[in-house]
Wavefront OBJ file of the C-alpha trace (Angstrom):
o trace
v 54.730 101.873 121.598
v 54.491 99.195 124.309
v 53.429 96.616 121.704
v 56.359 97.573 119.477
v 58.845 97.281 122.346
v 57.436 93.874 123.321
v 57.678 92.652 119.720
v 61.279 93.823 119.456
v 62.173 92.092 122.716
v 60.626 88.855 121.453
v 62.634 89.130 118.246
v 65.844 89.427 120.246
v 65.391 85.851 121.494
v 66.351 84.119 118.201
v 69.092 86.715 117.693
v 70.638 85.954 121.057
v 70.170 82.221 120.483
v 72.128 82.525 117.246
v 74.777 84.573 119.047
v 75.180 81.900 121.719
v 75.655 79.224 119.051
v 78.252 81.262 117.150
v 80.104 82.151 120.344
v 80.091 78.561 121.544
v 81.396 77.287 118.187
v 84.045 79.990 117.722
v 85.440 79.599 121.236
v 85.971 75.890 120.642
v 87.991 76.734 117.517
v 90.601 78.576 119.582
v 93.850 76.573 119.355
v 94.990 74.876 122.530
v 93.582 72.648 125.230
v 92.099 74.504 128.235
v 92.477 71.376 130.380
v 96.208 71.309 129.617
v 96.534 75.036 130.396
v 94.792 74.612 133.763
v 96.667 71.452 134.707
v 100.036 72.895 133.685
v 102.628 71.907 131.120
v 104.179 69.291 133.416
v 100.892 67.587 134.295
v 100.445 63.907 133.556
v 97.942 62.618 131.026
v 95.743 61.305 133.822
v 95.660 64.736 135.484
v 94.738 66.461 132.233
v 91.941 63.971 131.604
v 90.632 64.495 135.145
v 90.555 68.261 134.596
v 88.836 67.821 131.233
v 86.186 65.607 132.841
v 85.600 68.082 135.678
v 85.020 70.841 133.108
v 82.683 68.676 131.062
v 84.952 68.932 128.020
v 84.912 65.154 127.590
v 81.226 65.323 126.574
v 80.068 65.645 122.931
v 79.855 69.219 121.636
v 76.051 69.060 121.358
v 75.768 67.996 125.006
v 78.099 70.813 126.059
v 76.016 73.365 124.113
v 72.708 72.201 125.592
v 74.203 72.343 129.075
v 75.534 75.836 128.333
v 72.067 77.040 127.295
v 70.413 75.391 130.293
v 72.787 77.070 132.720
v 72.421 80.394 130.892
v 68.619 80.311 131.226
v 69.094 79.871 134.971
v 71.373 82.915 135.068
v 74.497 80.820 135.500
v 77.295 81.763 133.100
v 79.642 79.239 134.629
v 82.882 79.563 136.559
v 86.119 81.001 135.285
v 88.695 78.265 134.852
v 91.431 80.846 135.420
v 90.290 82.640 138.586
v 87.704 80.071 139.789
v 85.243 82.961 140.301
v 81.713 83.038 138.842
v 81.764 84.515 135.339
v 78.919 86.862 136.251
v 81.064 88.321 139.038
v 84.025 88.738 136.679
v 81.839 90.570 134.172
v 80.179 92.717 136.840
v 83.614 93.901 137.997
v 84.851 94.791 134.503
v 81.777 95.797 132.470
v 81.175 99.204 134.147
v 84.717 100.224 133.184
v 84.080 99.339 129.538
v 80.771 101.234 129.548
v 82.559 104.238 131.047
v 85.169 104.180 128.284
v 82.574 103.558 125.545
v 80.353 106.437 126.691
v 83.354 108.769 126.895
v 84.435 107.733 123.393
v 80.856 108.207 122.142
v 80.817 111.700 123.652
v 84.084 112.553 121.905
v 82.823 111.114 118.621
v 79.478 112.924 118.824
v 80.840 116.353 119.760
v 83.756 116.280 117.331
v 81.988 114.409 114.522
v 78.680 116.289 114.498
v 80.456 119.609 115.059
v 82.839 118.993 112.159
v 79.944 117.859 109.970
v 77.984 121.048 110.668
v 81.007 123.225 109.910
v 81.687 121.343 106.689
v 78.055 121.519 105.489
v 77.568 125.215 106.264
v 80.861 126.092 104.549
v 80.615 123.733 101.618
v 83.490 123.804 99.117
v 85.525 126.158 101.311
v 88.637 125.431 103.333
v 86.786 124.408 106.577
v 84.870 121.828 104.521
v 88.043 120.477 102.923
v 89.932 120.394 106.234
v 87.085 118.631 108.058
v 86.791 115.945 105.406
v 90.578 115.422 105.297
v 90.613 114.937 109.069
v 87.655 112.573 108.757
v 89.502 110.540 106.145
v 92.536 110.366 108.429
v 90.381 109.291 111.389
v 88.837 106.415 109.432
v 92.202 105.307 108.042
v 94.219 105.160 111.287
v 94.252 101.806 113.131
v 93.139 102.119 116.752
v 96.243 100.523 118.247
v 98.589 102.743 116.157
v 96.722 105.923 117.093
v 96.801 104.932 120.758
v 100.548 104.362 120.706
v 101.122 107.684 118.891
v 99.016 109.573 121.439
v 100.931 107.943 124.294
v 104.216 108.873 122.629
v 103.175 112.510 122.136
v 101.099 113.413 125.191
v 102.660 111.071 127.770
v 106.273 110.486 126.772
v 107.139 113.730 124.959
v 104.911 116.319 126.631
v 104.120 114.563 129.920
v 100.598 116.010 130.005
v 98.561 112.820 130.437
v 99.181 109.415 132.065
v 99.786 106.656 129.526
v 97.927 103.734 131.138
v 95.571 102.772 133.944
v 92.219 103.929 135.236
v 91.147 106.009 138.212
v 91.182 109.651 137.186
v 89.692 111.810 134.465
v 93.163 112.386 132.996
v 93.583 108.635 132.484
v 90.310 108.532 130.532
v 91.253 111.188 127.961
v 93.692 109.274 125.749
v 91.685 105.997 125.578
v 88.455 107.903 124.852
v 90.044 109.967 122.059
v 91.699 106.872 120.596
v 88.510 104.835 120.622
v 86.273 107.662 119.424
v 88.441 108.961 116.566
v 87.168 106.621 113.849
v 83.531 107.059 114.926
v 83.966 110.845 114.923
v 85.163 110.675 111.337
v 82.174 108.570 110.261
v 79.700 110.847 112.070
v 81.290 113.926 110.482
v 80.795 112.567 106.976
v 77.245 111.407 107.741
v 76.261 114.737 109.356
v 77.669 116.707 106.432
v 75.804 114.688 103.787
v 72.541 114.683 105.762
v 72.697 118.403 106.492
v 73.486 119.310 102.885
v 70.420 117.376 101.749
v 68.166 119.115 104.275
v 69.542 122.581 103.496
v 68.292 122.176 99.916
v 64.697 121.570 101.032
v 61.974 124.187 100.470
v 61.090 124.524 104.156
v 64.614 125.812 104.794
v 64.023 128.632 102.301
v 60.762 129.399 104.121
v 62.526 129.509 107.497
v 65.081 131.990 106.151
v 62.319 134.052 104.502
v 60.712 134.482 107.942
v 63.833 136.339 109.003
v 65.195 133.668 111.382
v 68.874 133.931 112.237
v 71.070 131.420 110.410
v 72.251 129.623 113.635
v 68.576 129.123 114.589
v 67.726 127.862 111.101
v 70.571 125.356 111.261
v 70.098 124.277 114.873
v 66.314 124.126 115.165
v 65.164 123.186 111.684
v 67.971 121.688 109.614
v 69.951 119.710 112.178
v 66.970 117.997 113.784
v 65.801 116.682 110.402
v 69.316 115.617 109.430
v 69.967 113.698 112.656
v 67.868 110.573 111.964
v 70.516 108.827 109.805
v 73.188 110.161 112.162
v 71.446 108.589 115.175
v 71.251 105.296 113.276
v 74.992 105.397 112.674
v 75.595 106.334 116.318
v 73.760 103.203 117.422
v 75.877 101.049 115.125
v 79.036 102.855 116.218
v 78.247 102.134 119.863
v 78.533 98.441 119.077
v 81.716 99.128 117.138
v 83.163 100.976 120.117
v 82.331 98.065 122.418
v 84.206 95.659 120.150
v 87.002 98.171 119.520
v 87.549 98.423 123.253
v 89.455 95.124 123.054
v 92.428 96.825 121.366
v 92.108 100.138 123.195
v 91.901 98.558 126.635
v 94.915 96.391 125.840
v 97.024 99.363 124.703
v 96.087 101.537 127.695
v 95.869 98.733 130.304
v 92.242 99.668 130.905
v 90.576 97.099 133.212
v 87.458 96.455 131.160
v 85.690 93.686 129.282
v 87.974 93.972 126.248
v 91.099 93.322 128.246
v 89.308 90.535 130.114
v 88.488 88.835 126.788
v 92.142 88.968 125.722
v 93.278 87.506 129.049
v 90.595 84.794 128.870
v 91.524 83.811 125.301
v 95.197 83.495 126.241
v 94.227 81.306 129.202
v 91.667 79.288 127.151
v 89.030 80.387 129.668
v 85.936 79.352 127.675
v 83.230 80.454 130.159
v 84.598 84.006 130.473
v 84.980 84.468 126.709
v 81.434 83.198 126.114
v 79.954 85.367 128.847
v 81.824 88.529 127.807
v 80.900 88.282 124.129
v 77.282 87.432 124.963
v 77.025 90.451 127.271
v 78.475 92.681 124.555
v 75.954 91.367 122.013
v 73.063 91.891 124.441
v 74.181 95.477 125.054
v 74.373 96.118 121.320
v 70.817 94.789 120.795
v 69.520 96.999 123.624
v 71.243 100.112 122.246
v 69.720 99.561 118.812
v 66.264 99.295 120.397
v 66.840 102.646 122.131
v 67.967 104.159 118.815
v 64.765 102.980 117.106
v 62.693 104.616 119.847
v 64.602 107.888 119.467
v 63.364 108.190 115.892
v 59.913 109.244 117.099
v 61.490 111.934 119.272
v 63.461 113.387 116.359
v 60.603 113.045 113.860
v 57.041 113.105 115.338
v 55.724 111.792 111.989
v 57.201 108.373 112.793
v 54.737 106.074 114.512
v 55.204 102.506 115.750
v 52.368 100.189 114.786
l 1 2 3 4 5 6 7 8 9 10 11 12 13 14 15 16 17 18 19 20 21 22 23 24 25 26 27 28 29 30 31 32 33 34 35 36 37 38 39 40 41 42 43 44 45 46 47 48 49 50 51 52 53 54 55 56 57 58 59 60 61 62 63 64 65 66 67 68 69 70 71 72 73 74 75 76 77 78 79 80 81 82 83 84 85 86 87 88 89 90 91 92 93 94 95 96 97 98 99 100 101 102 103 104 105 106 107 108 109 110 111 112 113 114 115 116 117 118 119 120 121 122 123 124 125 126 127 128 129 130 131 132 133 134 135 136 137 138 139 140 141 142 143 144 145 146 147 148 149 150 151 152 153 154 155 156 157 158 159 160 161 162 163 164 165 166 167 168 169 170 171 172 173 174 175 176 177 178 179 180 181 182 183 184 185 186 187 188 189 190 191 192 193 194 195 196 197 198 199 200 201 202 203 204 205 206 207 208 209 210 211 212 213 214 215 216 217 218 219 220 221 222 223 224 225 226 227 228 229 230 231 232 233 234 235 236 237 238 239 240 241 242 243 244 245 246 247 248 249 250 251 252 253 254 255 256 257 258 259 260 261 262 263 264 265 266 267 268 269 270 271 272 273 274 275 276 277 278 279 280 281 282 283 284 285 286 287 288 289 290 291 292 293 294 295 296 297 298 299 300 301 302 303 304 305 306
């Protein structure tokens, strides 16, 4: 196991190197001149050039990229051109809020999605199955920003049950978590249903029932555990999707996380913050997928890591 983990960590190096290159290139394709934004619209040409030189933007792209990698290896993500604070400090202030929202959305998606999938599989071709799959189709089809606005309109404006924006209380977490987790819940429901239906047709399930085990025990102890491996894989991928989807959700609900920080940084042409935020998100996604791979051996003892 230790050898496998070490090998996976080594393989993340070229992945992250490729991510840094893509991030660096994409950020420079954002329209606008960050030096002009920092200097102001009324700044003279000489002032703009001085700002560009101080930021190192007057250097060739290859030189800028090498310097970016060198600073990154030293743990220096640069300084925000908007707030003049270290990027690492900006990310440290915002990232826990995004993780909080992502975990809450993952909890909503797991409970609702897996629960709906179990109901649909155990009542195949009956109305609970049809209703679950219709709701799953609706969850996949609805854009995140539209669903968020509709939930605000219903539960905040019309009913007054939940606050529409901000962070600080459990009530303020409900709407963003449901909005962000809806699409993932729909995907998990469909995956759980298909996986469980396949397992329920296996011979060992007939044996378990022949032993006189109660149906809930047959489903929970034998069927579900074997059906969860593909579901766990999808959950790992969905975690990364939720991290990226937080950009829209945090903007709609004024949630002070990484997603909203990225939007603010893009509007301000704050290259270092955008690079650092996207790189941190990619690193988190790689780590989560490693954890998912290790969970396979817990769900299925037959799996061994050589």
